[in-house]
C-alpha positions as CSV (number, residue, x, y, z in Angstrom):
1,M,-57.5,80.8,34.7
2,R,-60.0,84.1,35.1
3,F,-61.8,82.1,37.8
4,I,-59.2,79.8,39.4
5,L,-57.4,82.8,40.5
6,P,-60.3,84.5,42.5
7,L,-60.8,81.6,43.6
8,C,-57.7,80.8,45.1
9,L,-57.5,84.3,46.5
10,L,-60.7,83.6,48.8
11,L,-59.6,80.3,49.4
12,C,-56.5,82.1,51.6
13,L,-58.7,84.9,53.4
14,L,-60.6,81.8,54.6
15,L,-57.7,80.4,55.5
16,C,-56.5,83.7,57.4
17,T,-59.5,84.2,59.0
18,L,-60.1,81.0,60.8
19,P,-58.7,80.5,64.2
20,A,-55.0,79.1,64.8
21,Q,-55.4,75.6,66.9
22,A,-55.9,76.7,70.5
23,L,-52.8,75.9,72.7
24,E,-53.6,73.5,75.6
25,R,-51.3,73.4,78.6
26,F,-49.7,70.1,79.7
27,D,-47.8,69.7,82.9
28,F,-44.7,66.8,83.7
29,S,-42.0,65.6,86.0
30,A,-39.2,63.5,86.6
31,P,-36.7,62.6,89.6
32,L,-33.3,63.9,88.2
33,M,-30.4,65.1,89.4
34,F,-31.3,64.6,92.9
35,T,-34.3,66.5,92.9
36,T,-37.9,67.0,91.0
37,F,-37.8,68.3,87.5
38,R,-40.8,69.9,86.2
39,I,-42.2,71.3,82.9
40,S,-44.8,73.3,82.3
41,L,-46.0,74.1,78.2
42,H,-48.9,74.6,76.3
43,A,-48.9,72.6,72.9
44,E,-51.5,72.0,70.4
45,S,-51.7,68.2,71.0
46,K,-51.2,65.6,74.3
47,E,-48.5,63.8,71.7
48,A,-46.5,67.1,71.0
49,A,-46.3,68.1,74.7
50,E,-45.2,64.6,75.4
51,K,-42.5,63.7,72.8
52,A,-41.3,67.2,73.6
53,A,-41.0,66.7,77.2
54,D,-39.3,63.6,77.0
55,A,-36.9,64.7,74.8
56,A,-36.2,67.7,77.0
57,F,-36.0,65.3,80.1
58,K,-33.8,62.7,78.3
59,R,-31.2,65.8,78.3
60,I,-31.2,66.6,81.2
61,A,-30.5,63.0,82.4
62,A,-27.4,63.0,79.8
63,L,-26.3,66.7,81.8
64,N,-26.2,64.1,85.4
65,A,-23.8,62.0,83.9
66,V,-21.2,65.0,82.9
67,F,-22.0,67.0,86.3
68,S,-22.7,64.3,88.7
69,D,-20.1,64.1,91.7
70,Y,-21.6,60.9,92.8
71,E,-21.5,59.1,89.5
72,P,-17.5,57.7,89.8
73,N,-17.6,57.4,86.1
74,S,-18.8,61.0,85.3
75,E,-17.1,63.5,83.1
76,L,-16.6,66.1,86.0
77,I,-15.0,63.2,88.2
78,Q,-13.0,62.0,85.2
79,L,-11.5,65.6,85.2
80,C,-10.6,65.7,88.9
81,N,-8.7,62.4,88.5
82,A,-6.7,63.4,85.5
83,G,-4.0,64.8,88.0
84,P,-2.5,68.5,88.2
85,D,-1.2,70.2,85.2
86,K,-2.8,67.5,82.7
87,A,-5.4,69.1,79.8
88,F,-8.4,67.3,80.2
89,K,-10.3,67.7,76.6
90,A,-13.9,68.6,78.0
91,S,-17.1,68.2,76.5
92,A,-19.1,71.6,75.2
93,D,-21.1,70.9,77.8
94,L,-18.7,70.6,81.0
95,F,-16.6,73.6,79.4
96,A,-19.7,75.7,79.3
97,V,-20.1,75.2,82.8
98,V,-16.6,75.4,84.0
99,K,-16.2,78.5,81.9
100,R,-19.1,80.1,83.4
101,S,-18.4,79.6,86.7
102,Q,-15.1,81.2,86.4
103,H,-17.1,84.3,85.5
104,F,-18.7,83.8,88.1
105,A,-16.2,83.5,90.6
106,E,-14.6,87.0,89.6
107,Q,-17.8,88.7,89.8
108,T,-18.4,87.2,93.2
109,D,-14.7,87.7,94.2
110,G,-14.8,84.0,95.1
111,A,-18.4,83.6,96.8
112,F,-18.9,81.4,94.0
113,D,-16.1,78.5,93.5
114,I,-16.7,75.3,91.7
115,T,-13.2,74.0,93.4
116,C,-15.1,73.6,96.6
117,G,-15.7,70.1,96.1
118,N,-13.1,68.8,99.2
119,L,-15.4,71.3,101.4
120,T,-19.0,70.1,100.3
121,H,-18.1,66.4,100.9
122,L,-16.7,67.1,104.4
123,W,-19.9,68.7,104.9
124,R,-22.2,65.6,103.8
125,R,-20.5,63.5,106.5
126,T,-21.2,66.3,108.4
127,K,-24.9,66.5,107.8
128,R,-24.6,62.8,108.4
129,T,-22.7,62.3,111.9
130,H,-23.9,66.0,112.9
131,K,-19.9,66.3,113.9
132,L,-18.3,69.1,112.7
133,P,-15.1,68.8,110.3
134,P,-11.8,67.8,112.3
135,A,-9.9,70.8,112.0
136,D,-7.1,69.0,110.0
137,R,-9.6,67.9,107.3
138,L,-11.1,71.3,107.2
139,Q,-7.3,72.8,106.6
140,Q,-6.6,70.6,103.7
141,A,-10.3,71.5,101.8
142,L,-9.7,74.8,102.5
143,A,-6.1,74.8,100.4
144,A,-7.4,72.7,97.5
145,T,-10.5,75.2,97.1
146,D,-8.8,77.8,94.4
147,W,-11.2,79.0,91.9
148,R,-8.2,80.3,90.0
149,A,-6.3,76.9,89.9
150,V,-8.7,76.2,86.8
151,R,-7.2,76.9,83.4
152,L,-9.3,76.8,80.1
153,D,-7.7,76.8,76.8
154,E,-10.6,78.1,74.5
155,K,-9.4,76.9,70.9
156,T,-8.4,72.9,72.2
157,Q,-11.5,73.2,74.5
158,T,-9.4,71.6,77.5
159,I,-9.6,72.5,81.3
160,T,-6.4,72.2,83.7
161,L,-6.5,72.0,87.2
162,T,-3.3,73.5,88.1
163,K,-3.4,71.9,91.9
164,A,-3.0,68.9,93.5
165,G,-6.1,67.2,95.1
166,I,-8.8,70.0,93.5
167,L,-12.6,68.2,93.3
168,L,-14.9,70.2,91.4
169,D,-18.9,70.5,92.7
170,A,-20.9,71.8,89.4
171,G,-23.9,71.8,92.0
172,G,-24.4,75.4,92.6
173,I,-24.8,75.6,89.3
174,A,-25.6,72.7,86.8
175,K,-29.2,72.5,88.0
176,G,-29.5,75.8,85.9
177,Y,-27.6,74.9,83.2
178,A,-29.9,71.6,83.0
179,A,-32.9,74.0,83.7
180,D,-31.9,76.4,80.6
181,A,-31.5,72.9,78.5
182,G,-34.4,71.5,78.8
183,L,-36.3,74.7,77.7
184,K,-33.9,74.9,74.7
185,V,-34.9,71.4,73.9
186,L,-38.5,72.6,73.7
187,Q,-37.6,75.2,71.6
188,E,-36.9,73.2,69.2
189,H,-39.7,71.2,69.0
190,G,-41.4,74.3,68.6
191,I,-42.9,74.6,71.5
192,T,-41.8,78.4,73.5
193,H,-44.3,78.8,76.0
194,A,-43.1,77.4,78.6
195,L,-41.2,76.3,81.6
196,V,-38.7,73.8,83.1
197,M,-38.3,74.0,86.7
198,A,-35.3,72.3,88.9
199,G,-36.7,72.9,92.3
200,G,-35.6,76.3,93.5
201,D,-34.3,76.7,89.7
202,I,-36.7,78.0,86.5
203,A,-36.1,78.6,83.0
204,I,-38.8,80.6,82.0
205,G,-39.7,81.1,78.0
206,D,-42.7,82.6,76.2
207,P,-45.6,83.6,79.0
208,P,-48.6,81.2,78.6
209,P,-50.9,82.2,75.2
210,G,-53.1,85.4,76.2
211,E,-50.8,86.4,79.3
212,E,-48.1,88.9,79.3
213,A,-46.0,86.3,81.7
214,W,-45.8,83.3,84.4
215,E,-46.6,83.9,87.9
216,I,-43.8,82.8,89.8
217,K,-43.9,82.6,93.9
218,L,-40.7,84.1,95.6
219,R,-40.4,83.7,99.4
220,Q,-39.9,87.1,101.2
221,F,-39.0,85.3,104.8
222,A,-35.6,83.5,105.4
223,K,-38.0,81.3,108.1
224,P,-40.9,79.1,107.3
225,A,-43.9,81.3,106.3
226,P,-47.5,80.7,105.2
227,E,-48.7,80.7,101.5
228,E,-49.7,84.0,101.5
229,D,-46.6,85.7,102.7
230,L,-44.6,84.7,99.4
231,I,-44.4,87.2,97.1
232,S,-45.5,87.1,93.2
233,V,-43.5,88.4,90.8
234,R,-44.6,88.2,86.7
235,L,-41.5,87.0,84.5
236,H,-40.9,85.6,81.2
237,N,-37.9,84.9,78.8
238,C,-35.6,84.9,82.3
239,G,-34.5,82.5,84.7
240,V,-35.1,82.5,88.6
241,S,-32.9,81.1,91.5
242,T,-33.9,80.9,95.0
243,S,-31.2,79.7,97.5
244,G,-31.3,79.6,101.5
245,D,-31.3,77.0,104.2
246,L,-34.9,76.8,105.0
247,Y,-34.8,72.7,104.3
248,Q,-31.0,71.6,104.5
249,F,-29.2,72.4,107.3
250,T,-27.5,70.6,110.5
251,E,-27.7,71.6,113.9
252,I,-24.8,70.9,116.3
253,E,-24.4,72.0,120.0
254,G,-27.3,74.3,119.5
255,T,-25.7,76.0,116.2
256,R,-27.6,75.7,113.1
257,Y,-25.5,75.1,110.1
258,S,-26.5,75.7,106.6
259,H,-25.7,73.5,103.6
260,I,-24.2,76.4,101.6
261,V,-20.4,76.6,102.2
262,S,-18.2,79.5,102.2
263,P,-15.4,79.0,100.2
264,K,-13.6,81.2,102.5
265,T,-14.2,79.8,105.7
266,G,-14.8,76.3,104.9
267,M,-17.8,76.4,107.4
268,G,-21.6,76.3,107.2
269,L,-23.5,80.0,106.7
270,T,-24.7,80.2,110.2
271,A,-27.1,83.4,109.7
272,R,-30.6,82.3,109.0
273,I,-30.5,84.0,104.9
274,A,-32.5,83.3,101.9
275,C,-31.8,84.8,98.8
276,S,-34.1,85.1,95.0
277,V,-32.1,85.9,91.6
278,I,-33.7,87.1,88.7
279,A,-31.1,86.6,85.8
280,P,-31.3,86.4,81.9
281,D,-30.9,82.8,82.2
282,C,-31.6,79.9,85.0
283,T,-27.5,79.2,84.5
284,T,-26.6,82.6,86.1
285,S,-30.0,82.8,88.6
286,D,-28.7,79.3,90.1
287,A,-25.0,80.3,90.1
288,L,-25.6,83.9,91.5
289,A,-28.1,82.9,94.0
290,T,-25.8,80.7,96.2
291,A,-23.4,83.0,96.0
292,M,-25.2,86.1,97.4
293,C,-26.5,84.4,100.3
294,V,-22.3,83.5,100.9
295,L,-21.6,87.0,100.2
296,G,-24.8,88.6,102.7
297,R,-26.9,91.2,101.6
298,E,-24.8,94.2,101.4
299,R,-21.9,93.0,99.4
300,G,-24.6,91.1,97.4
301,E,-26.4,94.1,96.3
302,K,-23.2,95.7,95.9
303,A,-21.9,92.9,93.6
304,A,-25.5,92.2,91.5
305,A,-25.6,96.2,91.3
306,Q,-22.7,95.5,88.5
307,M,-24.1,92.8,86.9
308,E,-26.4,93.6,83.7
309,G,-29.7,92.3,84.0
310,V,-29.8,90.6,87.3
311,T,-32.3,91.5,90.2
312,V,-31.5,90.5,93.8
313,R,-34.0,89.8,96.3
314,F,-32.7,89.0,99.5
315,A,-35.7,87.3,101.9
316,E,-36.2,89.9,106.0
């Protein structure tokens, strides 16, 4: 026994001095939720990386079945079809997103409004036809847009729409929520040095091994600009989102209308604008990036100043 104990101690010392297995970077992508989701992660093996990424993509695909307003049987559409004053038993994901949406609506004085589905449907048609929405249909859509007409019951996990004809559109928050969910799945697989990108929304975990942060490029101009005019920021364990009209817009009779619609006027934004939001999570940054564009620089910066952990960068 007197020889075994020193031998065990020696073995433990040798194991402690051996270098940890190096983490290798792996990148994956998949077309989901009408965009491309990209995952960058550091793992000990290709097998571990693929297993974690596959699980994250499956989680994101499942969320599409919850939030899509294109799928006729999605949970979001089922809620809208339940009719006014009918309590709808929601999944944890749908309840969480609607609850967060109501919080952001209150913070931004309705600039973020998940009940804007009728308006976005009108503007999808406008983008196809290049014709402005008829005035009567625009007024009908505005009348059915009211974030205060959504009632939540925490105890029963139910959602009730208190106005007839309300359509929800989670497009301004669902991708950020899905990116956060994907990152959480990676972490559950033991992979923390990772980020999940969903178009302009990024959920960022621990930095790459040996680094203090991930390098993220943000736009500093609302108009097209070369790569060298992007701003580099170094971030970790947060969310960052950029919204604007650089790529999604339509021109009608010489006026450029953004795909971002104001819940107040029902019209696509006409001022060139782009905004990046850094927040504690990607759900927050996604929702606020859209809202800040609706608010504009002055009101947006004022609103953001009241929000803990939120940084807003408007492009010039």
